C-alpha positions in Angstrom: 152.0 -5.4 274.3 152.1 -7.7 277.3 148.4 -8.3 277.0 148.8 -9.3 273.4 151.6 -11.8 274.2 149.5 -13.4 277.0 146.4 -13.6 274.7 148.5 -15.2 271.9 150.0 -17.7 274.4 146.5 -18.7 275.5 145.5 -19.2 271.9 148.4 -21.5 271.3 147.5 -23.6 274.5 143.9 -24.0 273.3 145.1 -25.0 269.8 147.5 -27.6 271.2 144.9 -29.1 273.5 142.4 -29.4 270.7 144.9 -31.1 268.4 145.8 -33.6 271.1 142.2 -34.6 271.6 141.3 -34.8 267.9 143.9 -37.1 266.4 144.7 -36.4 262.8 146.1 -39.5 261.1 149.0 -39.1 258.6 150.0 -41.3 255.7 152.0 -43.4 258.2 150.2 -45.9 260.5 149.2 -44.7 263.9 149.6 -46.3 267.3 151.2 -45.2 270.6 151.9 -46.8 274.0 149.8 -44.8 276.4 150.4 -46.8 279.6 153.0 -49.4 280.7 153.5 -51.1 284.0 155.9 -54.0 284.8 157.7 -56.0 282.1 156.6 -55.1 278.6 158.6 -55.7 275.4 158.4 -54.5 271.9 159.8 -56.1 268.8 160.0 -54.0 265.7 159.0 -55.5 262.3 162.4 -54.7 261.0 164.4 -56.0 264.0 164.8 -59.5 265.4 165.6 -58.2 268.8 163.4 -56.9 271.6 163.4 -53.6 273.4 161.9 -52.5 276.7 158.6 -50.8 276.0 158.0 -47.3 277.4 155.1 -44.8 277.5 154.7 -42.7 274.3 156.6 -45.2 272.1 155.1 -45.3 268.6 153.7 -48.6 267.3 154.0 -49.5 263.6 152.4 -52.1 261.4 154.3 -55.4 261.8 155.4 -54.7 265.4 154.9 -57.3 268.1 154.0 -56.2 271.7 154.2 -58.6 274.6 154.0 -58.7 278.4 155.4 -61.0 281.0 154.8 -59.7 284.5 153.3 -56.4 283.3 150.4 -54.7 281.5 150.2 -52.3 278.6 147.7 -50.0 276.9 147.9 -48.8 273.2 146.2 -45.7 272.0 144.9 -46.2 268.5 143.5 -42.7 268.0 139.9 -41.3 268.2 139.3 -42.6 271.7 140.1 -46.3 270.9 142.4 -48.3 273.2 143.8 -51.8 273.2 144.9 -53.2 276.6 147.1 -56.2 277.3 147.1 -58.3 280.5 150.1 -60.2 281.9 151.6 -62.9 279.7 150.1 -61.6 276.5 151.5 -61.4 273.0 150.0 -59.6 270.0 151.0 -58.5 266.5 149.8 -55.3 264.8 148.9 -56.3 261.3 147.2 -53.0 260.3 146.9 -49.6 261.9 144.8 -46.5 261.0 146.2 -44.1 258.4 144.9 -40.9 256.8 142.9 -42.7 254.1 142.3 -46.1 255.8 140.8 -46.6 259.3 141.5 -50.4 259.4 142.8 -51.8 262.6 143.8 -55.4 262.6 145.6 -57.2 265.4 146.5 -60.8 266.1 146.4 -62.1 269.6 148.6 -65.2 270.0 148.1 -65.7 273.7 146.8 -63.9 276.8 144.0 -61.5 277.5 143.1 -58.2 275.8 140.5 -55.5 276.3 139.4 -53.4 273.4 137.6 -50.1 274.1 136.0 -48.6 271.0 134.7 -45.1 271.3 134.7 -44.3 267.6 134.0 -46.7 264.8 134.0 -45.1 261.4 132.5 -48.1 259.7 131.5 -51.7 260.7 134.4 -54.2 260.6 137.1 -51.6 260.4 138.5 -53.1 263.7 139.4 -56.8 263.6 140.9 -59.1 266.3 142.3 -62.4 265.1 143.3 -65.4 267.3 144.4 -68.9 266.3 140.8 -70.0 266.7 138.5 -67.2 265.5 138.3 -63.8 263.8 136.4 -61.1 265.6 134.9 -58.1 263.7 133.7 -55.1 265.6 130.3 -53.9 264.5 129.6 -51.1 267.1 131.2 -48.9 269.7 131.7 -50.7 273.0 133.9 -52.6 275.3 135.2 -56.1 274.5 137.4 -58.7 276.2 139.1 -61.6 274.4 141.0 -64.4 276.2 143.2 -66.7 274.2 144.4 -69.9 276.0 147.3 -72.0 274.9 145.2 -75.1 274.4 143.6 -73.5 271.3 140.6 -72.0 273.0 139.3 -68.4 272.7 136.6 -66.8 274.9 134.9 -63.6 273.8 133.1 -61.2 276.2 130.9 -58.3 274.9 130.4 -56.0 277.8 128.7 -53.5 275.5 128.4 -53.3 271.7 128.3 -56.0 269.1 130.8 -58.2 267.2 130.7 -60.9 264.6 132.8 -64.0 265.3 133.9 -66.0 262.3 135.3 -69.6 262.5 135.5 -72.6 260.2 131.8 -73.5 260.7 130.4 -70.0 259.9 129.9 -66.8 261.8 127.7 -65.6 264.7 126.8 -62.3 266.3 127.6 -61.6 270.0 125.7 -58.7 271.6 125.6 -56.8 274.9 126.5 -58.9 277.9 127.0 -62.1 275.9 130.0 -64.4 275.8 131.1 -67.1 273.4 133.6 -69.9 273.5 135.6 -71.1 270.5 137.8 -74.2 270.4 140.0 -75.1 267.4 138.0 -72.8 265.1 134.7 -74.3 266.1 132.0 -72.7 268.2 131.5 -74.9 271.3 128.3 -73.1 272.4 125.8 -70.5 271.4 126.2 -66.9 272.8 125.1 -66.9 276.5 124.4 -64.2 279.0 127.0 -63.2 281.6 127.1 -60.7 284.4 129.1 -57.8 283.1 131.1 -56.9 286.1 134.8 -56.7 287.1 135.7 -60.2 288.3 139.5 -60.3 288.2 142.4 -57.9 288.5 142.6 -57.4 284.7 138.9 -56.4 284.7 139.5 -53.9 287.5 142.6 -52.5 285.9 140.9 -51.9 282.5 137.9 -50.4 284.3 140.3 -47.9 286.1 142.0 -47.1 282.8 138.6 -46.6 281.1 137.7 -43.9 283.7 141.0 -42.1 283.3 141.1 -42.1 279.5 137.5 -40.9 279.4 138.3 -37.9 281.6 
């Protein structure tokens, strides 16, 4: 009898672990704070006030997440993560559901990293800024910096995105960067050395290693 109980307990452990790794979306939108450090705030779509953000808090469509002297990481399911640097503010416009994988966020200011390990279909992940709309076309690692003087800089460490502004759209590929100012492209995609250069790069790199494990 004791052996049967132990075997059943082991089975439950394996089942729970498998469920945690293979996220199953429900009819409600899905997002969860997977890491928080420093000062991070969350404003619910249905509330004008702010609350202090904490690990495992659910994120819903319409919510606003911001940092001052802090950083945050949001788990979007299926190995996909959005990371916020200090002094960053974003809105969650759309989040994945059971019958819709669309992820749409708006970055008002600051720096974000997007790690995409699972892309069901091209352009099902979108990042919008005051200057440009970015559509993810492949799995990869992307950084987007939004400055207060209406400038956006896009870095593709690996993967490919389409950037769309008032003057058209352009593809940005592996190890390419692009600058956009007031909805216009100020240059063509250019090569950059894809290495960790600042503390946000290094922090995201460290989170990447940990989430992959």
